[in-house]
C-alpha positions as CSV (number, residue, x, y, z in Angstrom):
1,M,0.3,0.3,0.1
2,S,1.3,3.3,-1.3
3,F,1.3,6.7,0.8
4,P,2.1,10.2,0.0
5,A,4.8,12.6,0.6
6,L,2.9,15.1,2.4
7,A,-0.5,15.1,4.1
8,E,-2.6,17.3,6.5
9,A,-2.0,17.7,10.2
10,V,-3.1,20.2,13.1
11,L,0.0,21.9,14.4
12,I,0.2,24.7,16.8
13,T,3.8,27.3,16.5
14,R,2.3,29.1,20.2
15,A,0.3,28.9,22.9
16,G,-2.9,30.0,23.1
17,G,-6.7,29.5,22.6
18,P,-8.5,27.0,20.1
19,E,-8.0,29.7,17.4
20,V,-4.0,28.8,17.7
21,L,-4.7,25.2,16.4
22,E,-3.9,25.2,12.5
23,V,-3.6,22.5,9.6
24,R,-1.0,22.1,7.5
25,E,0.7,19.5,4.8
26,V,3.6,18.1,6.8
27,P,5.7,15.2,5.6
28,V,4.7,11.5,5.9
29,V,7.8,9.6,7.7
30,A,8.1,5.9,6.8
31,P,8.5,3.3,9.7
32,G,12.0,2.4,11.0
33,P,12.9,-0.7,12.3
34,G,9.9,-1.3,15.1
35,E,7.6,1.2,13.7
36,V,4.4,1.2,11.7
37,L,2.9,3.6,9.6
38,V,-0.5,4.1,9.9
39,R,-3.7,6.0,8.0
40,V,-5.6,7.4,10.7
41,R,-9.6,7.3,10.5
42,A,-10.0,8.4,13.5
43,A,-8.4,10.8,16.1
44,G,-9.4,10.8,19.8
45,V,-9.5,14.7,21.2
46,N,-8.3,14.7,25.1
47,P,-8.7,17.6,28.1
48,V,-4.7,17.1,27.8
49,D,-4.1,18.0,24.7
50,T,-5.8,21.7,25.7
51,K,-3.5,22.1,28.3
52,I,-0.7,21.5,25.8
53,R,-2.1,24.0,23.6
54,K,-2.2,26.6,26.4
55,G,1.1,25.8,27.0
56,T,0.6,24.1,30.6
57,R,2.7,21.0,30.0
58,G,5.6,22.7,28.5
59,E,6.8,25.6,26.4
60,I,6.3,25.5,22.7
61,T,9.2,26.8,20.8
62,E,8.8,24.9,17.4
63,P,5.7,23.6,15.8
64,K,4.0,20.8,17.6
65,R,1.3,18.1,16.6
66,L,-1.3,17.3,19.2
67,G,-2.9,13.7,19.7
68,S,-2.3,10.9,21.0
69,D,-5.0,8.4,20.4
70,A,-6.0,6.8,17.3
71,A,-7.6,4.1,15.2
72,G,-6.5,3.5,11.3
73,E,-4.8,0.9,8.7
74,V,-1.5,-0.5,8.4
75,V,0.0,1.2,5.3
76,A,3.7,0.5,6.1
77,V,5.8,-1.5,8.3
78,G,9.3,-0.9,9.4
79,D,11.5,-4.0,10.2
80,G,10.5,-6.2,13.3
81,A,7.2,-4.6,13.3
82,S,4.5,-7.3,14.2
83,F,1.9,-6.1,12.0
84,E,1.1,-6.2,8.3
85,V,0.1,-3.7,5.5
86,G,-4.1,-3.6,5.7
87,D,-4.4,-4.5,9.3
88,E,-6.4,-2.1,11.3
89,V,-5.6,-1.0,14.6
90,I,-6.4,1.0,17.6
91,G,-3.1,3.5,18.8
92,W,-2.2,5.3,22.2
93,G,0.6,7.3,23.0
94,Q,1.3,8.0,19.9
95,P,2.0,11.8,19.6
96,G,0.9,13.8,16.5
97,T,-2.5,11.7,16.1
98,Y,-4.3,14.5,14.8
99,A,-3.3,13.8,11.2
100,E,-4.0,11.6,8.2
101,Y,-1.1,9.6,8.8
102,V,1.2,9.2,11.8
103,T,4.0,7.0,12.4
104,G,4.8,5.3,15.9
105,P,6.3,2.5,17.7
106,A,4.4,-1.0,17.0
107,A,4.5,-1.8,20.6
108,K,1.5,1.3,21.0
109,W,-0.6,-0.2,18.7
110,T,-2.7,-3.1,18.8
111,P,-5.5,-5.2,16.6
112,K,-8.7,-3.4,16.4
113,P,-11.4,-5.7,16.8
114,P,-13.8,-5.9,13.5
115,A,-16.8,-5.0,15.8
116,V,-15.0,-2.1,17.6
117,S,-15.5,1.2,14.9
118,F,-12.1,3.6,14.1
119,A,-14.3,6.0,16.2
120,Q,-14.7,3.9,19.4
121,G,-11.4,2.9,19.1
122,A,-9.8,6.0,18.5
123,A,-12.2,7.0,22.2
124,L,-10.1,4.3,24.2
125,G,-6.3,5.4,24.6
126,V,-6.1,8.8,27.4
127,P,-9.7,7.9,29.6
128,A,-9.1,4.0,29.4
129,S,-5.6,3.5,30.0
130,T,-5.7,6.2,32.8
131,A,-8.7,5.1,34.6
132,Y,-7.2,1.0,34.5
133,Q,-4.2,2.0,35.8
134,C,-4.9,4.2,38.7
135,L,-7.6,1.5,39.6
136,K,-5.3,-0.8,39.4
137,S,-2.1,0.9,41.1
138,A,-4.4,2.1,44.1
139,G,-5.0,-1.7,44.7
140,L,-9.1,-2.0,44.0
141,A,-10.1,-5.3,45.2
142,P,-13.4,-7.0,44.8
143,G,-15.9,-6.3,47.3
144,E,-14.4,-3.0,47.7
145,T,-16.9,0.1,47.3
146,L,-15.1,2.7,44.2
147,L,-16.6,6.1,44.1
148,V,-15.8,7.9,40.9
149,H,-15.9,11.8,40.9
150,A,-17.5,13.0,37.0
151,G,-18.7,9.6,36.7
152,A,-19.8,10.7,33.4
153,G,-16.8,11.5,31.5
154,A,-14.6,9.3,29.4
155,V,-12.3,8.4,32.5
156,G,-15.1,8.3,35.1
157,Q,-17.3,5.6,32.6
158,A,-14.2,3.8,32.2
159,A,-13.5,3.4,35.8
160,I,-16.7,2.2,36.3
161,Q,-16.9,-0.6,34.1
162,Y,-13.6,-1.5,35.2
163,A,-14.4,-1.6,38.6
164,R,-17.9,-3.6,38.0
165,L,-16.2,-6.0,36.0
166,W,-13.7,-6.8,38.8
167,G,-16.2,-7.1,41.6
168,A,-16.1,-4.0,42.9
169,N,-19.2,-1.7,44.1
170,V,-19.2,1.6,42.1
171,V,-20.6,5.0,43.4
172,A,-20.3,7.8,40.8
173,T,-21.1,11.7,41.4
174,A,-22.5,13.6,37.8
175,S,-25.7,15.9,36.8
176,E,-28.7,14.3,36.8
177,T,-29.3,14.0,33.4
178,N,-26.5,11.3,33.2
179,H,-27.7,9.7,35.9
180,D,-29.1,7.3,33.5
181,R,-25.9,6.5,31.8
182,L,-24.4,6.4,35.0
183,R,-26.9,3.6,36.2
184,A,-26.9,1.5,32.8
185,L,-23.3,1.6,33.2
186,G,-23.9,-0.3,37.0
187,A,-22.7,2.9,39.2
188,V,-24.9,4.2,42.2
189,P,-25.4,8.1,40.8
190,V,-25.2,10.8,43.2
191,T,-25.6,14.8,42.3
192,Y,-22.6,17.1,42.8
193,G,-22.7,20.2,44.8
194,D,-23.3,21.3,48.0
195,G,-24.2,18.5,50.2
196,L,-22.2,16.2,48.3
197,L,-20.7,14.3,51.1
198,D,-24.3,13.5,52.9
199,R,-25.7,12.1,49.7
200,V,-22.6,9.4,49.2
201,R,-22.9,8.4,53.0
202,A,-26.5,7.8,52.2
203,V,-26.0,6.0,49.4
204,A,-22.9,3.8,50.7
205,P,-23.5,3.4,54.2
206,Q,-20.6,0.4,54.1
207,G,-18.4,3.2,53.3
208,I,-15.9,4.2,50.2
209,D,-12.3,2.0,50.3
210,Q,-10.7,4.2,47.2
211,V,-11.7,7.4,45.3
212,L,-11.2,8.3,41.4
213,E,-10.9,12.3,41.8
214,A,-11.6,13.3,37.8
215,A,-13.2,16.4,38.6
216,G,-11.1,18.3,40.5
217,T,-13.3,20.7,42.7
218,L,-13.0,21.5,46.1
219,D,-16.6,20.1,47.2
220,A,-14.8,16.4,45.4
221,I,-11.8,16.5,47.0
222,G,-13.2,17.6,50.6
223,A,-15.9,14.6,50.6
224,S,-13.0,12.3,49.7
225,L,-10.8,13.1,52.3
226,A,-14.1,13.1,54.8
227,L,-14.7,9.2,53.6
228,V,-11.1,7.6,52.9
229,A,-8.9,6.9,55.7
230,D,-6.1,6.0,53.7
231,R,-5.3,9.0,51.4
232,A,-3.0,7.0,50.1
233,R,-6.2,5.4,48.5
234,I,-7.5,8.6,47.0
235,V,-6.0,8.9,43.3
236,E,-6.0,12.4,41.6
237,I,-5.9,13.0,38.3
238,V,-6.7,17.0,37.1
239,V,-5.1,18.6,40.4
240,P,-1.8,17.6,40.8
241,G,-0.6,20.2,43.8
242,W,-3.2,18.4,45.9
243,A,-0.6,15.6,46.0
244,A,1.8,17.8,48.0
245,E,-1.5,19.7,50.0
246,Y,-3.7,16.7,50.9
247,G,-1.2,13.8,50.7
248,V,-3.2,12.0,48.1
249,T,-1.9,9.9,45.1
250,V,-1.6,11.9,42.1
251,F,-0.7,10.2,38.4
252,S,-0.5,13.0,36.1
253,G,2.1,13.8,33.4
254,G,2.1,17.7,34.7
255,L,3.5,16.0,38.1
256,P,7.2,15.1,37.4
257,G,7.7,11.7,39.1
258,S,4.3,10.8,39.2
259,M,4.4,8.7,36.3
260,T,6.5,5.7,38.2
261,P,7.7,2.7,35.2
262,E,5.1,0.5,36.1
263,A,2.1,2.8,36.4
264,N,3.0,3.2,32.7
265,A,3.5,-0.5,31.7
266,L,0.0,-0.9,33.6
267,R,-1.2,1.7,31.0
268,D,0.2,-0.1,27.9
269,E,-1.4,-3.3,29.2
270,A,-5.1,-1.4,29.5
271,I,-5.7,-0.5,25.6
272,P,-5.2,-4.4,24.4
273,Y,-7.1,-5.7,27.8
274,T,-9.9,-2.9,26.9
275,A,-10.3,-3.8,23.2
276,G,-10.7,-7.7,23.9
277,L,-13.7,-6.5,26.3
278,F,-14.9,-4.4,23.5
279,A,-15.1,-7.2,21.7
280,D,-16.7,-9.3,24.0
281,G,-19.3,-7.0,24.3
282,R,-18.4,-6.1,28.3
283,F,-17.2,-2.7,27.5
284,A,-18.8,0.2,26.0
285,V,-17.9,3.9,24.4
286,E,-20.1,7.0,24.5
287,L,-19.4,8.7,21.7
288,A,-20.2,13.0,20.9
289,E,-19.6,14.9,18.1
290,S,-16.9,14.2,15.6
291,F,-15.2,17.0,13.2
292,A,-12.9,17.0,10.7
293,L,-9.2,18.6,11.2
294,A,-9.9,21.9,10.4
295,D,-12.4,21.6,13.0
296,A,-10.0,20.9,15.6
297,P,-10.8,24.4,16.9
298,R,-14.4,23.6,17.9
299,A,-13.5,20.5,19.3
300,H,-11.2,22.2,21.7
301,E,-14.0,24.9,22.8
302,L,-16.8,22.3,23.3
303,I,-13.7,20.0,25.8
304,E,-13.0,23.4,27.5
305,T,-16.6,24.9,28.1
306,G,-18.8,21.4,28.7
307,H,-20.6,19.4,26.1
308,P,-23.5,16.8,26.5
309,G,-21.3,13.8,27.5
310,G,-19.3,11.6,25.2
311,K,-15.7,11.0,23.4
312,I,-14.7,13.6,20.6
313,V,-13.1,12.3,18.2
314,L,-11.3,14.1,14.8
315,I,-11.9,12.4,11.7
316,P,-9.2,13.0,9.1
């Protein structure tokens, strides 16, 4: 299968709002040893992408491509890579996936089951790997009760599904409009805001064993601290500074040293595992709107201002 010399990708040349995202033609790089070149059919859009765009995850000193999650078709294979041209794959941790083509390590791609669409596959990367790794690292066990803040978000929905599959009970916070979705995934929904602590205690009289804090609000962290005595089992993924302030566990690329080799290995383990669950009908992804590459600014606006729910993807 041939590929062009140039193709479109979304880049930033400076930090700023969604308007700094621009589509340019970039060279399509042939894969080296252990790499594959993939024709991207869908790319996941994640909150961390907006942080990179705003310059809060490092200074932008040269043109930078965005995105890390994708699904597509292999069009070229480097020496030693365990794929064939034409294979449909799901990728994670692949820099620059807001693009028509991306070249990267074959180890960061896994076969896409036929029952999984390209959009669904592209939606897995960051949310699924984050949820899986956080629950595994904090030692969630069968019979325990997990509290998920922002349960209707992509990370929250993944965490609920893993926890239920692993035999845990789940309480999840969300607006009332998302409660039916949380119930369908197996969680007991609780509305966030004033009185949160009392509402959680009412539905979980047995207590809370572990927390995944994905909301980043004072209500959420305050309730978590009151409910869980072992602060190492309160996992924070939004506000890195709360590790020092409250003694909770933080996993974040924005906090140097928080992502251990063990944590990163769990994230790599998550996507092949989850793709298998998806193929068996034991995992689901809620999709929202999809956009063309040229409409990436609109996708970022929706993520930053809040949207009805579901995962946003780009379709090159």
